[in-house]
C-alpha positions in Angstrom: 91.1 137.3 48.5 89.2 134.1 47.2 92.7 132.5 46.7 93.4 133.4 50.7 89.8 131.9 51.5 90.3 128.7 49.9 94.2 128.2 51.5 92.5 128.7 54.5 89.8 125.6 54.4 92.0 123.7 52.4 94.5 123.7 55.6 91.4 123.3 58.5 90.0 120.2 56.2 93.9 118.7 56.2 93.9 119.5 60.3 90.2 118.3 60.6 91.1 115.1 58.7 94.3 114.1 60.5 92.8 115.0 63.8 89.6 113.1 62.9 91.9 109.7 61.8 92.6 109.5 65.6 89.1 109.6 66.8 87.5 106.4 67.0 84.1 105.3 67.5 84.7 101.3 68.4 83.8 99.8 71.4 83.7 96.7 73.4 80.7 95.5 75.4 80.3 92.9 77.8 76.7 91.0 76.8 75.1 88.4 79.5 72.7 85.8 77.9 70.6 86.6 80.9 69.3 89.6 82.9 68.9 87.6 86.3 69.9 84.6 86.9 69.5 82.4 90.4 72.5 81.1 92.9 73.6 77.8 91.2 72.5 79.2 87.9 75.0 78.9 85.2 75.2 82.0 82.8 77.1 83.4 80.0 78.9 86.6 79.2 80.1 87.4 75.8 82.5 90.3 74.6 81.2 92.0 71.2 83.1 94.4 69.4 81.9 97.0 66.9 83.2 99.8 64.7 86.8 98.0 64.8 89.4 95.8 63.1 91.6 94.2 65.3 94.9 92.5 65.0 95.9 91.7 68.4 94.1 92.7 71.9 94.9 91.9 75.4 91.8 92.0 78.4 91.1 91.7 81.4 87.4 91.5 83.2 87.2 91.2 86.9 85.2 89.6 88.7 83.5 89.3 92.2 84.7 85.7 93.1 82.3 85.8 96.5 79.4 86.1 93.6 80.4 84.3 90.7 82.7 81.2 89.8 84.4 81.2 86.8 83.7 78.2 84.8 85.5 77.9 81.0 85.9 80.1 78.2 84.5 79.5 74.3 88.2 80.1 73.4 90.4 78.5 76.0 93.6 78.6 74.5 93.9 82.5 74.8 92.0 82.6 77.9 93.6 82.4 81.8 91.9 83.1 85.0 94.0 84.4 87.5 93.3 86.5 91.5 89.3 87.1 90.2 90.4 88.2 86.5 89.4 86.7 83.4 92.6 87.2 81.2 92.2 87.0 77.2 95.0 87.8 74.7 94.7 87.2 71.0 97.0 87.7 68.3 96.0 87.1 64.9 99.1 84.7 63.4 98.6 86.5 59.9 99.1 89.8 61.0 96.2 91.4 60.5 95.4 89.4 57.5 92.3 87.6 59.6 91.2 90.4 62.2 88.8 90.5 64.8 85.4 92.3 63.4 82.6 93.4 64.6 80.5 90.6 66.2 81.4 88.2 69.2 85.1 88.2 70.2 84.5 85.1 72.8 82.2 83.8 75.2 82.4 83.0 79.1 80.6 80.2 81.2 80.1 81.2 85.2 77.7 80.4 88.2 76.2 82.3 90.6 77.3 82.1 93.8 75.2 84.4 96.5 72.2 86.5 96.3 73.5 89.7 95.2 74.4 92.0 92.2 77.5 91.0 90.3 79.5 93.7 88.4 82.0 92.8 85.4 84.4 95.8 85.0 86.8 95.4 81.6 89.6 97.0 80.9 92.4 96.6 78.0 94.7 97.2 75.1 93.6 96.6 71.3 96.0 97.3 68.3 95.2 97.1 64.6 97.3 95.7 61.6 99.8 98.7 61.7 100.4 97.9 65.2 98.9 101.0 66.4 96.9 101.4 69.8 93.1 102.0 69.0 90.8 103.8 71.3 87.6 101.9 72.5 84.8 102.7 74.2 84.8 99.8 77.0 81.3 99.3 78.8 81.1 96.4 81.2 77.8 95.1 83.0 76.4 93.8 86.0 74.0 90.6 86.4 71.1 90.4 89.3 71.8 87.0 91.5 68.6 85.9 93.5 68.5 83.5 96.2 67.4 79.8 95.6 64.4 80.1 97.6 64.3 76.3 98.3 67.5 76.6 100.0 67.2 79.5 102.0 63.6 78.8 103.3 63.1 75.1 102.9 59.7 74.1 104.1 58.9 72.6 107.0 56.3 69.6 107.6 54.5 70.7 111.2 54.0 66.8 111.4 56.9 65.5 111.6 58.8 65.1 115.2 61.6 67.1 116.3 65.2 66.0 115.2 67.3 64.5 118.0 70.2 67.3 117.2 72.8 64.9 119.0 72.4 62.3 116.5 71.1 63.5 112.8 74.6 65.1 112.4 73.6 68.9 113.2 74.7 70.9 115.6 77.3 68.7 116.6 80.1 70.2 118.6 83.0 71.1 116.4 86.4 69.0 117.3 89.0 70.3 119.1 92.5 71.1 118.4 93.5 69.0 121.1 92.5 67.0 123.7 89.1 67.3 122.2 86.3 65.3 124.5 83.2 64.4 122.4 79.7 64.4 124.1 78.2 61.9 125.6 75.7 59.9 124.0 77.1 61.2 120.7 76.1 58.5 117.8 79.1 59.1 115.7 80.0 55.5 114.6 83.8 55.5 115.0 83.9 58.4 112.7 86.0 61.6 113.5 83.5 64.6 114.1 83.3 67.0 111.1 84.5 70.5 111.0 82.3 73.5 111.2 85.0 76.4 110.6 84.9 77.2 114.3 81.1 79.2 113.2 78.7 79.2 116.5 76.1 76.4 115.9 72.4 77.5 114.7 70.0 77.3 117.1 66.8 77.0 114.7 64.4 76.3 117.6 66.3 73.7 119.2 68.1 73.5 122.0 72.0 74.7 121.7 75.2 72.5 121.7 77.8 75.2 121.8 80.0 74.6 124.9 82.4 76.3 123.9 84.3 79.5 125.7 85.0 82.6 124.4 87.1 84.2 127.2 89.2 83.0 129.7 91.5 85.2 132.8 93.2 84.4 135.8 93.9 86.7 138.6 97.6 86.0 138.0 100.6 87.0 135.3 101.8 83.8 133.1 99.2 81.7 131.6 100.2 80.1 128.1 99.3 79.8 125.7 97.2 82.6 124.7 93.2 82.0 125.1 91.9 79.9 121.8 88.5 78.4 122.2 89.5 75.4 120.4 92.9 75.2 122.8 91.7 72.7 126.1 95.3 72.8 127.9 96.8 75.9 129.7 99.5 75.9 131.9 100.7 78.3 134.6 103.4 78.5 137.3 102.7 80.4 141.1 104.6 81.2 143.8 104.4 79.1 147.1 102.4 81.9 148.5 99.5 81.4 146.4 96.6 79.4 147.9 94.0 80.8 145.3 93.3 82.1 141.5 90.4 83.7 140.5 89.0 82.6 137.2 87.1 84.5 135.0 85.7 82.3 132.3 82.4 83.8 129.8 81.1 81.2 127.5 80.0 82.2 123.8 76.2 81.2 124.3 75.2 82.7 127.2 72.7 79.9 127.9 75.4 77.6 128.7 76.2 76.9 132.2 79.8 77.3 133.3 81.3 75.4 136.7 84.7 76.2 138.1 86.6 73.9 140.1 90.5 73.5 141.6 91.1 76.9 141.8 91.2 76.9 145.8 93.6 75.1 148.3 96.4 74.8 145.9 98.7 72.7 147.0 102.6 72.5 146.5 103.6 70.7 143.0 100.9 70.0 140.6 96.9 71.0 140.7 94.3 70.7 137.5 91.6 73.7 137.8 88.8 72.8 135.3 86.3 74.8 133.8 83.5 72.9 133.0 81.3 74.4 130.3 77.5 72.7 130.0 75.6 73.5 126.9 72.2 74.6 126.7 70.6 70.9 125.6 72.1 69.7 129.1 74.2 66.6 127.2 76.9 68.6 125.3 80.1 69.2 127.4 83.5 70.7 127.1 86.4 71.1 129.6 89.0 73.5 130.0 92.1 72.5 131.9 94.6 74.8 133.5 97.9 73.0 135.0 98.8 74.7 137.8 102.6 74.3 139.1 103.0 75.9 142.6 106.7 76.1 143.4 109.4 78.0 145.7 111.1 77.7 142.4 110.1 78.4 139.3 113.0 76.9 137.4 112.3 73.3 138.4 108.9 73.8 137.0 109.9 75.3 133.8 108.3 73.2 130.7 109.0 75.5 128.2 111.1 74.8 125.0 113.6 76.9 124.0 113.8 75.3 120.1 111.8 73.3 118.1 112.6 72.2 114.5 112.0 69.3 111.7 115.0 68.8 109.4 113.9 70.0 106.1 110.6 71.1 107.2 109.2 74.7 107.9 107.2 74.6 110.7 103.7 76.6 110.6 103.3 79.7 112.6 107.3 79.9 113.3 108.1 78.4 116.9 107.3 80.4 119.7 107.9 78.7 123.0 104.2 79.9 124.3 102.6 78.5 121.2 101.7 75.2 121.7 100.5 73.8 118.5 101.6 73.5 115.0 101.0 72.2 111.7 103.5 71.0 108.3 103.1 69.5 104.9 106.0 66.8 104.0 106.5 64.9 101.0 105.1 61.0 100.1 109.0 60.1 100.1 109.1 61.3 103.9 108.4 58.4 106.5 110.4 59.5 109.6 111.0 63.2 110.9 114.4 64.3 112.6 112.7 66.8 115.3 115.2 68.6 117.6 113.1 69.6 120.9 115.4 71.2 123.3 113.9 72.8 126.6 114.8 75.8 128.4 115.6 74.6 131.7 118.7 71.8 131.8 117.7 68.7 133.5 114.2 68.8 132.4 113.2 66.0 129.4 112.0 65.4 126.2 109.8 62.4 124.6 108.8 62.9 121.5 106.2 60.4 119.9 104.4 59.6 116.5 107.7 61.1 114.6 107.9 57.7 113.1 106.6 55.2 110.3 104.4 58.0 109.0 101.0 57.1 107.4 99.7 59.0 104.0 97.4 62.0 105.6 97.1 63.0 108.5 99.7 62.5 111.9 99.9 64.0 114.9 103.4 64.4 116.3 103.6 65.2 120.5 106.5 66.3 122.4 106.4 66.1 126.1 108.5 68.3 128.2 108.9 67.5 131.9 110.3 69.7 134.2 113.2 69.1 136.5 110.5 68.7 139.3 109.5 65.7 137.7 106.1 66.5 138.1 105.0 69.7 135.8 104.2 68.9 132.0 103.6 70.8 128.7 103.0 68.7 125.8 103.3 70.5 122.2 101.5 69.4 119.2 102.4 68.9 115.5 100.2 68.3 113.1 101.9 66.2 110.2 100.4 66.3 106.6 101.7 63.6 104.4 101.5 63.7 101.0 100.3 61.0 98.5 102.1 61.0 95.1 99.3 61.6 93.4 99.1 64.8 95.4 102.7 65.8 94.3 101.6 65.3 90.8 98.7 67.3 91.3 100.7 70.5 93.0 103.3 70.0 90.6 101.2 70.4 87.8 99.5 73.7 89.1 102.8 75.2 89.8 103.7 74.9 86.5 99.9 76.0 85.3 101.1 79.3 87.7 104.4 79.7 86.5 103.5 79.5 82.9 100.7 82.1 83.7 103.1 84.3 85.1 105.7 84.0 82.1 102.3 84.7 79.6 101.2 87.5 81.6 105.2 88.8 81.9 105.5 88.3 77.7 102.0 90.2 77.3 103.0 93.0 79.4 106.5 93.2 77.1 105.2 93.3 74.0 102.1 95.5 75.2 105.1 97.8 76.2 106.7 97.6 72.9 103.4 98.3 70.8 103.0 101.6 73.2 106.7 102.8 72.5 105.6 102.2 68.6 102.7 103.9 69.1 104.1 106.6 70.9 106.6 107.3 68.1 103.8 106.8 65.6 102.1 109.6 67.2 105.2 112.0 67.9 105.9 111.6 64.1 102.3 112.3 63.5 102.4 115.5 65.4 105.3 116.8 63.7 104.0 116.0 60.5 100.8 117.8 61.0 102.9 120.9 62.2 105.1 121.0 58.9 102.0 120.9 57.1 100.3 123.7 59.2 103.9 125.5 58.7 103.8 124.8 54.9 100.0 126.1 54.6 100.6 129.5 56.6 103.8 129.5 54.6 101.6 129.4 51.1 98.7 131.9 52.4 101.8 134.3 53.4 102.9 133.8 50.0 99.7 134.6 47.9 99.2 137.8 50.3 102.3 139.0 49.2 101.5 138.0 45.6 98.7 140.2 45.8 99.9 142.7 47.1 102.4 142.9 44.7 100.1 142.5 42.0 97.7 145.6 43.1 100.9 148.0 43.4 
C-alpha cells in the first residue's frame, strides 16, 4: 500500500507542477507621477512590469481625448497614437536574449484638458522568448483633473468701467455664411469677423448682441432652403391669388425684438419679405430675406438648378436643388474651375462669377439663376479653398503616416495571430503530454496493485 500512496502522490505532484507552470503572477501596472493635476498641466504615466520576462508585447492604452491630450513617449520608435489609443509595440531584436524584466517599460507624457477624472485602460498581449502567451494582470489607473481657478473665476476689478461689447472683440455677432450684414458701429478695422462656432454669446451681465433666429416658418408650402440661422436668403413661389403670407419667426434670445415687413399686399412678380432681428443691446441687427415670386405660371419663376458639378472636384454636400451653399477643396495647381450648372427649366439663365484666377486660401463662387420671367433670381454659393503647395505636402505626409500606422497595425495583428496559433498548438501539446503522463501513472498504479495482489496470493 505504501508504494501505491507514493505513486499517487507522485502523480498529483506532476499534475500540480504542470498546472502551476501555466499560472503567472506577472502584472503590468499604469502609474501616474501625480495623483491630481490642473487643467493645462502636463503629467506622465509609466507602464511598469512585475514578475515576468518579456520578449515581445503589444499594448493599447485607451485615453479620453476630451479630457487629456497625448504629447509624447519615452520610446517614440515603438509608440503610435491613433483614434484615442496609445499603441506600444516592442519585440526584442535578439529573440529574447535581452528581455523586458521588472521595472518601467515606457513612460508617456500627457496634458490635462478638462476638469474631470480621466481614466486610462490597458489591454494587450505579452510573450516570452519561446513565443508563449503570458497571462498578465493588467491594472489601469485614473487621475483627477482640477479646474484652473484663475480661468474659471477671473478676478473682477469693481473700479473698472464696463466694456463696450461692440469694440472689445467679445459678444460680437458671429459671421453669416452668406449675405452677412455687419452690425452698425462695429470697429472691425476692415478685418473679417471671427467665428464663434455658432454658439450663442454669453451675457456676463451685459446686454446680449445675439440677433439670430431660432426658427422661421410661413403659412404656404415651398420655401427653400431649409431654415438655418446662418442662412439669410430664402425663396418662395406663390400663386397669383395669394395676397398675404403669415410669417412666424422666433428669436434665439427672448430679449431680442423682431419686425416683419413686406408680407402683405403682394404684387405680381418679385416681392421681398424682410425679417429684422434687433438684439437686446439695440445696436446689433440681422435681416432675413424671403424672396417671394407671385405668378400664375410657376415654371416661368422657377430658379432651381437641375445639376451643379465641378470638373474633378467633389461638392460637399452632394448637390440638391434646395441646398444653396457648398464647399470644396482644390489642389494648388488648379487656378480655374470648370463649372457645369444646368437650370431645371429651359429658358432660365445661369451666370457664374468667381471661378477663375482663384487665389490661395478661401474663394467664393456664385451661381446666379434668373428665371424665364426675368425677375425671379436664386443664388447658389460654392466656398472654394485652394491649398498651397506646403499644405499639400503636409497633408501627404499625414496621409503616409496614417498609412504606415495602419500597415504596422495590420502586421502586428498578423504576428499576434501567428503567435496565438503557436501558443494554442503549444497548449494542445501540453495537455496531450499531461493526459499521457496521467494515463501512464494510472497504469503504474494498477500494475503495482496487481503485483501486490499476486504476491499476497
